[in-house]
C-alpha positions as CSV (number, residue, x, y, z in Angstrom):
1,M,120.1,65.3,119.8
2,I,120.1,69.1,119.8
3,T,120.7,70.6,116.3
4,T,121.9,74.0,115.1
5,A,118.2,74.9,114.4
6,D,117.3,73.9,117.9
7,E,120.1,76.2,119.3
8,T,118.7,79.1,117.2
9,L,115.2,78.6,118.7
10,L,116.6,78.1,122.1
11,R,118.5,81.4,121.9
12,R,115.1,83.0,121.0
13,A,113.6,81.5,124.2
14,V,116.5,82.9,126.2
15,A,115.9,86.3,124.5
16,V,112.2,86.1,125.5
17,A,113.4,85.5,129.1
18,A,115.8,88.5,129.0
19,A,113.0,90.7,127.6
20,A,110.7,89.7,130.5
21,I,113.0,91.7,132.9
22,A,112.2,94.9,131.1
23,E,108.5,94.3,131.8
24,G,109.3,93.7,135.5
25,D,108.9,89.9,135.3
26,A,111.1,87.0,136.2
27,P,113.6,86.0,133.5
28,Y,112.1,82.8,132.2
29,G,110.9,82.5,128.6
30,S,109.6,79.8,126.2
31,L,108.3,79.3,122.7
32,L,106.5,76.6,120.9
33,A,107.7,75.7,117.4
34,A,106.2,73.6,114.6
35,A,108.3,70.8,113.1
36,D,109.5,73.2,110.4
37,G,110.7,75.7,113.0
38,T,107.9,78.2,112.6
39,V,107.2,79.8,116.0
40,L,103.6,79.2,116.9
41,A,103.5,81.0,120.3
42,E,105.8,82.6,122.9
43,A,105.4,83.3,126.6
44,H,107.3,84.5,129.6
45,N,106.9,84.1,133.3
46,T,104.3,86.5,134.8
47,V,104.0,84.9,138.3
48,R,104.6,88.2,140.2
49,R,102.6,90.5,137.9
50,D,99.6,88.2,137.8
51,E,99.9,87.1,141.4
52,D,99.5,83.5,140.0
53,I,101.9,80.8,141.0
54,T,101.0,78.9,137.8
55,A,102.0,81.7,135.4
56,H,105.0,79.9,134.1
57,P,105.7,80.2,130.3
58,E,105.8,76.4,129.8
59,L,102.4,76.0,131.4
60,K,100.9,78.8,129.4
61,L,102.2,77.2,126.1
62,A,101.0,73.7,127.2
63,R,97.5,75.2,127.8
64,W,97.6,77.0,124.5
65,A,98.7,73.8,122.6
66,A,96.0,71.7,124.3
67,R,93.3,74.3,123.3
68,V,94.4,75.2,119.8
69,L,96.3,72.3,118.2
70,A,95.0,69.0,117.1
71,P,96.7,66.1,118.8
72,G,98.9,65.2,115.8
73,A,100.0,68.8,115.4
74,A,100.8,69.1,119.0
75,A,102.9,65.9,118.9
76,S,105.0,67.4,116.1
77,T,105.9,70.6,118.1
78,T,108.9,71.4,120.2
79,L,108.9,73.6,123.3
80,Y,112.1,75.7,123.7
81,T,112.5,77.1,127.1
82,S,115.2,79.0,129.0
83,C,115.1,76.6,132.0
84,Q,114.2,73.0,132.5
85,P,110.4,72.8,133.3
86,C,109.4,72.3,136.9
87,G,107.2,69.4,138.0
88,M,104.0,71.4,137.5
89,C,105.0,72.4,134.0
90,A,106.3,68.9,133.1
91,G,102.9,67.5,134.0
92,A,101.1,70.0,131.9
93,L,103.4,69.3,129.0
94,L,102.7,65.6,129.2
95,R,99.0,66.2,129.2
96,S,99.2,68.8,126.3
97,G,100.6,66.3,123.8
98,I,103.6,68.5,123.0
99,G,106.2,66.2,121.4
100,R,109.5,67.5,122.6
101,V,111.2,69.9,125.0
102,V,114.6,71.5,124.6
103,Y,115.9,73.6,127.5
104,A,118.9,75.9,128.1
105,L,119.5,75.6,131.9
106,S,119.0,72.5,134.0
107,T,117.2,72.8,137.3
108,D,120.6,72.1,139.1
109,Q,122.2,75.0,137.1
110,L,119.3,77.3,137.9
111,V,119.6,76.5,141.6
112,A,123.4,77.2,141.5
113,L,122.6,80.6,140.0
114,N,119.6,81.3,142.3
115,P,119.6,79.2,145.4
116,E,116.1,80.4,146.4
117,S,114.7,78.5,143.4
118,G,115.6,75.2,145.0
119,A,114.1,76.1,148.4
120,W,110.7,74.5,147.9
121,K,109.9,71.9,150.5
122,P,108.3,68.8,149.0
123,V,104.7,68.3,149.9
124,E,104.0,65.1,151.8
125,H,101.6,62.7,150.0
126,E,99.6,60.0,151.6
127,G,97.4,57.4,150.0
128,P,95.8,55.6,148.3
129,A,92.8,55.3,150.6
130,L,89.1,54.7,150.2
131,F,89.5,52.8,146.9
132,E,86.0,51.3,147.0
133,E,84.4,54.7,147.5
134,A,86.7,56.7,145.2
135,R,86.4,54.4,142.3
136,L,82.6,54.7,141.9
137,P,82.5,58.2,140.3
138,I,85.5,57.3,138.1
139,E,83.8,54.2,136.9
140,A,80.5,55.9,136.4
141,Y,82.1,58.6,134.3
142,Y,84.2,56.4,132.1
143,Q,81.7,53.6,131.7
144,G,78.9,56.1,131.0
145,S,80.8,57.8,128.1
């Protein structure tokens, strides 16, 4: 359930997105807040400036949380973001241990506003294959630790 406090922090994420335009960047912004609402970190999209397709604000904050926060602290945080995280960012958020995500625009709403954002062709996946060979380094790593 989204609260009034969530809406306040979500508005700040939208403001971070809007401010990114003045820096020549795409209008996507995020912030990570502690359980008490204290903003721990903010980021905006720098894909074009950095020439880095992974420079999404959600991914930057997931990396930050994984590096800086203890697992319990990360689990109590909320990521507020101007748009629903993409698949890449969703995976990073899962691995980071961040506890919750609140977003302003859904992916469908974003695509309606900017049809190019929905133009990505899915990558074909094939597998699994070579289980007997591929499992050996995995087993060696995890059984050796």
